N, C-alpha and C positions, 0 to 999 in steps of 0.2 A: 504493500500500500504506500503510495507516494506521500512524502512529508507535506504538511500544509504550508502554504506560501509564507505564513508568518515565521516559519522555522527554516526557510530556505536560505542557505548561506552561499549559494553559487556566486562567484565573482566578488565575494565579500570577505573582509577580515577586520578584526578589531585592532585599532591603533590608538593607544592611550585608552580613553573611555568611549571613543567614537568609532563608528563603522566607516570603512572606506572601500572603494572598488579597487580590485586588483585583477589585472588582465595579463596573462602570459603572452610574451612576444615570441613568435616563431624564431627558431635558432638562426636562420639565415638573415633575419632582420635585427638581431640583437646588437650588431655593431652600429646600427643607426639609432635604434630606439631604446636600447638597454634591455634587460631581461624581462622587466615587467613595467606595465603602465599602471599608475596609481592615482587615485583622486579621492580626497576626503568628502564624505557626504554631510558632515557637520551634525550628525544625530547619533544618539545612543540607543534609539529605538530600532529594533530589527525590522519590524513591519514597515516603518517609515523608510528605512534604508532600502528595503525591497521595492518600495514604490518609486524611489528616486534613482535607483541604480541603472535602469534600462537606457535612459538617455545617455548616460556616461558610457555604458557598454557600446552603444551604437556609435558614439563619437570615437571610441578607441578602435573599433573595427574599421571605421572609415580611415583613421590614421594609419592602420596597418595596411589596408588596401592601397592607400596612396604610396606608402613606402615600398610596396611590391612592384610598382610601375617602374620599368627599367629606364624610362626617359625622364624620370624625376631626379634632378641632380641633388647633391647634398645641399647646395646653396638654396635651391627652390624649396626643398623640404624644410630647411631651417626657417626660410621666410614664411612659409605656411604656418609653421609652429609658432612663430612670433606673432602673427595675426591672431591666432587662437589664444595665445598667452595674454596678449593685451586686452582681448575681449573679456577673458576671465579675470584679469587684474582689475578692469573697470567694475565688473560685477562684485568682486570681493571687496574692493575699496569702498564701494557704496554701502555694502553690508557693514563694513567696519565703522563707517561714520555713524550709522544709525544704531549700532549695537548698544544695548542697554545693560550696563553692569559688567563686572569683571568676567563673569562666566560666559556671557554671550560674546564678548570681545575675544576671549580665549578660544572659543570654538572657531571663530573666523580666522584667527591667527594660525590655528592648527591646520585649517584648510589651505591657507596660504603657504605654510611650510611644506605641506604634503605636495602641493602642486609644483612648488619650486624644486623639490626633491625629484619629482618625476621628470621635470624639464632637464635637470642636470644629468639624469641617467646614471648608470653604474660607473664607478671609478675605472679609469683606464690603467692606473697604476697607483702605487702607494709611495709617498714621498719619504725622504730621509728621516723626517720627524714623525713618521707614522701616519700622517694625515693623508686622506685619499685625494687623488688628483683626477679631476674630471676633464673631459674633452673641452678645450678652451671656449669654443663657440657656444656649446650648450651651457657651460658654466656661466658665461657672460649673459646668456639669455635668462638663466635662472635668477641671477643677481638683479638684472633689469626688472624682471617680473616682481621680485620681492620689493624693490624700491617703489615701483608704481603702485602695487597693491597696498602697501603700507603708507602711501601718501607722501613719501619722501621725494619722489620725482614724478612729474606729470608731463608727458609729451605735449608739445604745443597744440597738436591736433586731437588730443585725447577727448576733449569735450566738444569738438567742432561739429560732429555729426548731429549731436543733440541740439546744439545752438542753431544749426541750420534748420532742423525740423521745427523749431519754435519761431523761426524768423519768417515773416510774411513779406518776401521781396520777390521782384521779378526774376525770371530765369537768368537774364544777363547779369544782374547784381549778384545772384548766387554764384555764377561762374567767376565773377570778380573776387568773391570771398574765397573760393577755392584756390584761385591763382595767387592771391595774397599769402595764404598759408604755404603754398608750394614755394614761393619766392623766399619766405622766411626760413623754411626748412633747408632749401638749397644753400642759402647764405650761411646758416649754422654749420652745415657740412663742410663748406668751402673754407670757413674761418675757424674751425675747431671749437665751435661753441656747442656745448651739449644742447640738443633740441628739446629742452624741458622748460616749462614755465618758470621754475625756480631759478634757472640759470640766465634768464633774459631780463636784465635790469634796464634802467634808464640809459646807462652807458651803452649797452648793446643795442638799444633802440636807436640811439644817435648814430652809431656805426652802421647799422642796417640802412638807415635813411641816407647816409652818405653814399652807400654802395648801390642803392636801389636803381638809379638810372642805368648802371651797367647790367643789372639783372634783367630789367624790363626791355632794355634796348631803345629807350626813349628818354627824352629830357624835358618834355613839356610838363609844366607843373600840374595841369589838370589830370593827366594820366597818372602821374606819381601820387598825387593826393588821393586819387580814387582808391589805390591799394592801401595807403596809410589809413585812410578813413575806414576801410573795411576791417582792418586789424584793430582799430580803435573801438569800433562797435563791438567786436568779439570780446576784446579785453574788458570793455565796460560791462558786458554781460557776465563775464567771469568774476569781475569785482563784486557785482551785486549778489552773486551766489557764494561769495567768500572763498573762491578758488584762488584768486590772487589778491594781494593787498592793495594794489593801485593800478590804474590804467596808464601804463608807461607810454602809450601812443597819444594821449590827450594833448592837444595843442601843437603837435608836430606836423607842420605843413610846409610845403615848398612854396616860396613866395612867387606870385605871378609878377612878371615884369610890368613896370608902370606903363599904363596906356594913356596916350593923349586922346582927347575926344575924337579926333579924326580917325583913330584906329579902331574904334569900337563898332561892333555890329550894329546896324541901324535899321529903321523902318524904310520901306520903299518911299520914294518921292511920288507925287501925283503923276508926274510924267512917266515914271517907271511903271506905275500901276496901269496907266493907259496902254503902254506897250504890251504888258503881260495879258491884260484882259481883252485886248482887241487883236491879239496876234493869232497865228494859225495853229493853235493848240487843238488837241483832240477834244471831243465833247466832255469826256471824263475829266480831263485836266482842267478845262474851263469850269466845270462844276466844283471840283475840289478847290480851285483858287478862290472862287466866289464865297464858298462856305468858310474858308480860312479868313478871308478879308472881313466878313460880316459877323464872325463869332469870336475871332481871336483864338480859336482852338488850335491845338497842336496837330500836326499832320497825321500821326498815327491814330489819334482819337477820331479824326474825321474818316479815315479809310476803314476803320473797324465798325462804323455805324451799321446797324441793322434796321429793318423797317420799324420794329417795335420801339426803336430809340428816336424816332422822328414823328411822334404823334402828339396830338393836342397842342399844336403850334409851338412845340418845345423839343429841343434836342436833349437827349440824355447821353452825355459823353462818359466813357469809361474813365476810371481814376487814372491820373497821370502824376508822375513824380511822387510827391509825398501826400497827395490827396487821400484822405481816408476812405472815400467812397465815390460813387458816381455823382456827376455834377450836371445840373440843369442849365440850359441856356435857351432863352426864347428864340424862335425862328424868325429871322428878319423877313418882312414882306417880300423883298426882292429874291428870296430863296424859296418861296412857297411853290413856284412852278417847277423848280428843279426837284424838290422833294416829292411833289405829286407825280412827276414823270418817272422818277426812279423807284417809286413805291408801287406803281400801278401793276396789278395782277400778281403781286408777290405776297408771300406769307410773312408773318411777324418775324421769323428767324432768318429770313433771306437777307443777303447783303445789299446795302445801298450801292456799294462799289464792287461788284463782282469782277471788274476789270483787274483788280489787284488782290488775288486770293491769298497772298503771303508765300513764304518760303515752302518749297515742296520737300526739301531734304529733312528727314526725320531728325528731331533733336536740334534743329537750327535755332540759334539764339537771336537771329535777326528779327526786327520788328516787321509786322505785316507791311508797313509803309516803305520798306527799304527800296523797292523798285520804283515806287511812286516818287520818292525823293530824288533818285538818280535821273528819272525821266524829266522831272521838273527842272533840275539843274541844267540838263542839256537844252531844254526849251528856253529857259531864262537866258542862257548865253546866246542862243540862236537869235533872239529878238533884241540883243544888245543891252541886256540888263545885267551888269556885273560890277564889282568893286573889289578887285584883287589888289592887295597891298604887299609890298616886298616884306618878306619875313613872316607873313601870315599864311597859315595853312588853309584857312577857309576864306571865301569871299565875305565881305562885310554885309552883303545882302544874300538871303537864302529864304526858304519857305517860312521860317520863323519871322521874317520881316513883315509878313501879313499880320501876324499877332502884334508886333510892335506898331504897325500902322493903325490897327484897330484901336489900341490903347491910346495912341496919340490923338486920333480923331475924336474919340470919346471924351478925352480931357479937354480938347479944344472946344467941344460942344457944351462944356460946363457940367458934365456928369460927375457925381460924387466919386471920389477915389475909392471909397469902400465898396460901392456898387460895381464899379469897373473891375475891382479885384475879385469880387464874388462871381462875376460873369465869366472872366477868363481863368479863374482858378488859381490866382496868385496867392502867396502867403498873406494872410490877413488876420486881424484880431477882432474877435467878438461878432463876426458876421459870416454866415455860411448859406449859400444858395444851393441847398441840397434837395434830396428827393421829397422831403416833407415841407419845403418852403411853400408858402401860400400868402394870399392877401397882398398888402402893400409892397412887400419886399420883391415878390415876383413881378408885380406891375412896374416897380422902379427899374428892375432889370430889363423889362421889355422896352421901357422908354429909353434906357441907355443904348440898347442894341439899335433901335430905330433911329437914334440921333446920328448914327454913322451912315454916310452916303458914299457910294462908289463914285469916283471922279470920271465918269463916262456918260 
C-alpha cells in the first residue's frame, strides 16, 4: 500500500529544522552542475513541503535538460543560471524585508544560504588551509547572489522591470528608459564601476554625464537630457520606495546653447500660410493643414482622429505629452464641411484619415503621423516655405508652426490666455477643458476657436 502524500519524502530532506528539495544530477553533468541541486522550501511542515516541492523539481529538471544540450556553452549556461539566480534573489530579498521577527528572518536566510550553496556547486579541490575551493565563476555567482538577496548590493536594473510596469508612458518613452539603463550599465562596465545602486554616487553620476555624448553618439542637449531625465525619474521612484537614499540625477542637465530670437522656431507668417493653403497639396494634406491651423492641435493627434472623436461640433483629441486624458476642442465652422465629408458613410471607429494608417512593421515605435510629417515637409519646401539656419538641425518652420500661428492669432484677437491654453492643451493652472467640461467654459473655448480666421 503506497504511503500517503503527507509522508512522502521523495526529493526531500531535512536541513536544520526545514525541508529542502534535493535532486540528483546525472554523472555526466556533475562537472557542470555539481552532484546535487538543492533548494530550501522554508517550512518545517512535511505536507507543506510536498505541496511546494513540485515547482522546484520541475525547475531542476529543466536545468538538467538545458545542461544536456550539446550546443549550450559553459558561458551560456552560466548566464542562464545568473538570470534565474537574480530572479530568486529578488524574491528572497523581498521576503527578507517583510519578514517579521527573528524566526521568520532566519528561515529566509536559511533559504538564501541553501540557494547560494547550490549555485557554488561541489568543491573542485581543497585548499592548503583545508577550506574547499569552488569553481571561480560559480563561486562568484554565489557571492553575487548572497549580496543581492541580503540587500547589500542591488543591480541598477534590479527594480527596473517593476518600475516600468507601474509607469504609464508611451512606447517611445519606455524605449528611452531602457536605453538609458543600457547606457549606464555599459558605462559601468567600461569604467570598472560595479553596476549596483550602492556603488553609483553623485560623483559617478557626474562622470557618467561627462561621458554620455560618447555613449549616445550625439551632442545635442535635448537628446542627452532625455536619457538623464529618464534615469532621474527611475531614481526618484527608487527614492520614494526607500531603495536609494537620494536621487543622484536630480538637477543634472546639459545646458542648451543660448538662442537669439531669430533662431527660435516660429509661427508661419500670413504669406507662408497662403502659400501652404493655396498650393497643390493632396486633399488629405489640405484637410490636415486646415485642422492644424484652426485647432492648434499636434499632428499626431489630428491623424489619429476617428469618427467618434468628431461629433457634437467638438473634437476629442487623444492625450499628448503630459496631458492626463483626452482633450476637447470645439470644431471651427470652417472645418465643418471637411469633417462631414470625411465622416460620411463611416462607423464610429473608422479613421478620419485612412490615408495614413501608421507604421506596418510590428513593434515600431514611430508615431502614426510619421509619414504625414515627412510628406508635409516635402510639400512645404516645394511651395517655398522654409527657414533653415546654419547650425540648426530643423527648419524654424514645421507643422508645429500651425499651432504657434493659432496661439498667436488667438492672442491677437484678445482671447484669455487661460482659455487658449485649455484649447491647445498647454500646461496651465486651475483650468482644464476636459471630457466633462460644460457650460460657460466650453462656450468660451468655442469663441476662442472662432476668433481665429484663415488668411485666405
